[in-house]
N, C-alpha and C positions, 0 to 999 in steps of 0.2 A: 249307844252314842259314843264315838271315839273321844279320847281325851283331847284337851286343847293342846295344840302345838304352838310353842312360843318362838317367834321369829324377831330378830333385831336387825334393822337396817342402819348401819353406821360404822364407825371406826372400831368400836368395842363390842364384844358379844353380850356383855351384861347378863350372863347366866342363861342365855336363850338356848333353845334346842337347835335352832338353825341361825347362823350368823352370815348375813350378806353384806359385804363391804363395797360400796360404790367405788368403781375404778379398779377393783381387784377381782373378786369372784362374782361381781355383778357389774356388767357393762350397761351403763344407763343411757347411752346416746348423747351424753354431754359433749363429747369431742366433735362429732359431726354437726351438732347444733351450733357450737362455738365457731367451727369452720365456716358455717353458713352466715352467721349473724355477727361474728367478730367479738362477741362478749356473751357472758352468761350471768344474770343477776342472781342474788341469793334466793329469791322466790322461784325463779326458773329452775335453779339447781335443786331446791327443795322438792318441787313438783316432779322433776325428772327422777329423783331418788325415790319418791313415794310411788309413782306409777310403775317404774321398773321394779321396785321392791315388791309391789303387789304381784306383778307378773312373774317375777322370779320365785316368789313364795308359792304361787299357783303351780309352777312347774315342780318345785322341790317337795311339796307335801302330797304324797300319793293318796288317792281315794281308796277306801276299802270296799268290800262287797256288800250288796244288798242293803240292809238297814243301817250299815255303817258308811254308806256312800257319802253322806253329808259330812263335811269336815268342820272342825271347830279350830279357828286360827286366831291367835292373839299376836298382833303385829305392832311393834314399836318402831317408830321412825325418828331419827335425829333430824331436826329442822332448825334453821335460824329464825324463820318467821313464825314463831310458835303461836302467837295469838291469831294470826290469819288462818292457820290450819286448825286450830281449836274450833273456829267458827264453822268449819265444814265437817267436823267429826261425825255428827249424827247422820247427816246426809250421805257421807261417804260409806258408812256402815250399811245404810239402806240400799245404796247403789250396788254395793258388792253382793249383798244378799240377793237383789233382783237379778243380777247378771250371772252369778255363780251358783246360787241356791245353797251356799255355805254360810256358816255363822262366823262373822268377822268382828273382832274387837280391835279397834285402832287406838293406839296411844302415840302421843307425840312427846319427844324429849328435846328440850331446848338446848342448843349448843351456841357457842360464840360465833359472832359474825355481824355484818351490817345489814339491818332489815331493809328490804326494798320499800321505797316510798315514791309517790307521785309519778307513776308511769302514766303517760298521756296516750290514750288510744286515738288513732287517726280514724278518719271516716271515709276511706276510699271504697269504691265499689269493687267487689270481687269476693272470692272465697277460697278456702282450702278444701280439697276433696280427699277423703280417705281412699287411697288408690291401691287396691289389693292385686290388681291385674286380672280380675274376673270380669264377667260380662256386665254385671251391674255397674261397677265403677267405670268401665269402658264406655257404657252408654251414657252415664251421667256426665262424664268428661266431654263427650261429643256434643251432648245437648247444651252444656254450659258454653263451650267454645262457639257453637253455631249462633248463640245469642249475643256474641260479641263481648262477653264478660271476662274480666281478668281472672285467671285461675292458677293456683299452685297445687300440684299433685303431691301428696305425701304417701310414701310407701314405707312399710315396716315389715321385717321378718327377722328370724333368728340367724345367728351366724352359720355360715356353711351351706345354706339352702340356695344353691346356685340356680336350680331349676326355676324356683319361684322368682328369684332375681331376674332371670332371663325373660320370663313371662311378662313381668312388670315393665321391663325395659323395652321388650318387643311391642307391647301394646302402646306404650308411650311413643315409640318411633313411628308406629302405624298411624297414630292420631296426628302427629306432627306432619307426616307425609301427606295425609289426606287433606288436612286443612292448610297446608303450606305455610305453617307458622311455628315459632318456637313456643313450647309450653313448659313452664318451669316444673321440674320434677326433683323433689328432695327425698333422699333415701336415708332412713335412720334405723340402725340395727340396735336391738336391745336383747341381751341374753345373759344366762348364767354360765359360769365356766370355773374349772379348777384353777386356783392361783395360789401356789404354795405360800404359806402353810394352810390357806383356806380351801375348803373342799366345796364341791357342788355335786349333788347326786347324779350319777350316770343313768339310773332308772328314774325317768321323769313322767309326771302326770301329763297325758296327752290331750285332755279336754280343753285346756287353755282358755277357759271362759272369760277370764279377766283381761284377755288381750285387747278387747275393745276399749276398756278404760285406759289402758296404755296408749292405744292408737288415738283416742280422742284427746288425751292430755297433750301428746305431741302436737296434734293438730291445733289445739287451742293456743298453745304457745307460739306456733308458727303463724297462726291467724293474726295475733296481735303484733308480732314482729313484722309481718308483711304489710301492715297498715290498712288492713281491710276493716269493713264496718261491722265487726262482731259476728260474722256468719261463717260457719263451716258446714260442709255437707257430708253426711253419712248415708251413702246410697245403698239400699238393701231392699230387694223386692219384698212384697208383703208376705209371700209364702214363708220366707225365712226371718223376716222381722217380727211378725206375729208368731210364727212358728208353732202352730198347734201340733202336739205330738201325734204321730201316726196311730198310736194306741197307748193304753195306760202303762204297758210294760216299758215304754220308751220315755216316760216322764222324767226319770232320774238320769240314767246313763246316756240317753240319746237325744234329749231335748235341750238344745242350746238356746240362749237368750241374749246373744251378743248385740243384737240391735233392737231388743225389746223396748217398745215405746215408753214404758214406765222407767226403765233404766236410763234411757236417753233424757227424759225430762228431769230426773233427779240429778244426772250428771251436768246438765245445762245449768241448773241452780247452783251446783258446786262451783262451776267456773264463773258464774255471775258474781258470787261472793268472793271467791279467792282472788280473782283477777280484777276485781273492782269495776265491773262493767255490767250494770243492770240490763243493758240492751243485748247482751250476748245471746246468740241463738245457735242451735244445732238443728239442721233441717234434713229430713229424709224425704226426698221428692218421690220416692217409689213405694211408700208405705202401703198404698192400696192398689198396687199394680201386680199382676202375676209376672213370673219370670219371662214368659213368652211375650207379654206386653212391653216389658223393659227391653227385650231384644229387638222388638219391632221398632223401637224409637231410634235405633241405629240407622243411618243412611245405608242403602242397599250395598254400596261398595264396602262399607265397614262391616256389614253383616258377613260378607264373604271373607273378611280378614279376621273374624272373631276366633278362628282356630288358634291365634296367638295367645288368647286368654286362657286362664286356668281356673277350674272350679273344684277340683278334686284334691283333698288333703293328702292323698297318697301318691300324687303325681311324681314326686322326686324318688319314690321307692320302686317304680315300675320300669322295667326295661323299655327303652325308647321314649321315656317320659310321657307315656300315654296316661289318659284318665282310666281309673279302674273300671268304670262302666256300670258298677252295681251299687255304689253308695247312693244315698238319697240326693246329695247335690249333683251327682252324675246323672241320675234319672231325671231330675228336674231340668238340668242343663240340656240334655238331649231332647226332651219334649219341647223346650222353648225354641231350640234351633230348628227342629224338624217341623214344628207347627208353622214356622215362618218360611218354609220351603228351602232351607239350607240343610246340608248333610256333610258332616266331617268324619273322616276315618280316624278317629282319635281314641277309641276305646279298646282296652286290653281284653275286655269281656263284652261280647255283644249279647246281652241278656234278653233283648227284645226278640232275637231269633234263636234262643236257646230252649231246648226241651227241659222244662223245669221238673217234669215228673221223674227225670233221671237223677235229680239231686236230692240229697238228704234234707229233711225239714230244718236242720240246724245250719245248713249252708247259707251264708249271708246273701248270696246271689238270689236264691229262691226266697228266703225270708224277707229281704228288703222289697222285692218286687211284689210279693203277695200282700205284705203290709201296706204298701203304697196303693195297690188296687182296692183293698178293703177300705182304706181311708177315703179315696176319691169317690167311692160308691155312696158314701154317706152324704155327699154334697151334690148328687146328680140333680136334685131339685131342692131348692131352698125356698120355703114358703112360710106363711103365717102358721100353717098347720104343724110344721116340724121345727120351727125356730126354737121353741122352748126346750124341746128334747135335745137339740144340738147344743144349746147353751148349758144344759145340765151335763152333757157328755164332755164338753170342752169348757170347763170353768175359767180357763185362761182368758176367755172373752169378757169376763166380768172384770174389766180393767178400765179405770177412768180415762186412760190415755188411748183407748181403742174404741172406735165407733163400731159396735158389734154388728149393726145392720150392714154397713159397708164391708166389713170383714167377711161376713157370711156370703155376700155377693161375690167377693173376691174368690173365695174358695169354690163357689159354684162355677166360676169361670175356669179356675184351675182344673176342676173335674171335667168340664166340657172340652177344654183344650187337650187334656191328657187322653181322653177317649178318642178324640179326632186323630191323634197320632197313633194310638194303639190299634186303631181300626185297620192299619196297613200291615199288622204283624199277626199272622195266624197263630203262632205259638202263644202270644199274649192273649189273644181272643179265646183260646181254649181255657185259660185260667179265669177269664171273665165269665164264661159260660153263657 
């Protein structure tokens, strides 16, 4: 087990291994928040510093290989509202363990300032939606607007990622054009940077699993400032929210939990306590839907415009800003689109038409497709006869926040929809046998 890395979020380093100073080598998003709402309270600043500090730490502390993959992080954060944050300490450590699978110890250090008091929540209908610019958030936004509800879209990404910015803006513009109405879109960047004399590592951890805590923190603050009745939406299809690993080799490096229902529930309790609103809620309307079913919820005209969206984390690194075509999100995206009768020429690698026998076993194109095929084969038929064996193979389903029966039915539909698409591709059918 690797040694604990000590990180301090505040003006002074206090003997830490990594020092992140808000407004200097840690850009917290406070400036765009203040531009939008004309003020920032001490509690809001504390939460922005905490959430961005966790995200910055996630980037700055590299994972090691194999048995040292799990990190031990001791994070100390300067806050004005010390007692409010002490009340969420235990839940926060649990949430970060659930989302990152790392061991976090969180400490708060009180600094001078005026403690926030007596914030009055309003009770207006509406919600904030985490808006990544992917198919799921596009579908959730369309569904929300069609029902006539007030909506604010919140986007976040790091500095300099213009391709993702453009995708988010293009999807937003497409929605406004389709519905012929304005839809509020707030964009907040949070990132680490060098700021002399403070450093920030150039070699950064790319898993970024705590990004969803940052995203939800921003959304929670915007929800209460927008006057909504305590609700925000985190739209993620069940395949990636429950996110069963394709195989045991992917449990560590490849299995993300950014919308894990357990993480979402703990985070909801954090905001209930910290923001003084016992009715606060986080809703994932797509928890038990496949990605193909989420795509199907889009009106046909918007399905045809879904090429504006982005699902691939490598899209900004590929010439022509194409999807790589072989990562698991790309495979799932392509299946969801083609299952619904649409087809976009958006992939740098057309692995469905590629001869996999000509590729090495270590080639990610071959490995990802074969792993995916082996995974869906396990869910061809889900019945009382094999439920117990599936539960043993996928212990992630032993989760009080997941209905295992509904989840297994979800993956059975994922399997059927995938095979329906693969049936059109002779090269994939060779692998299926």
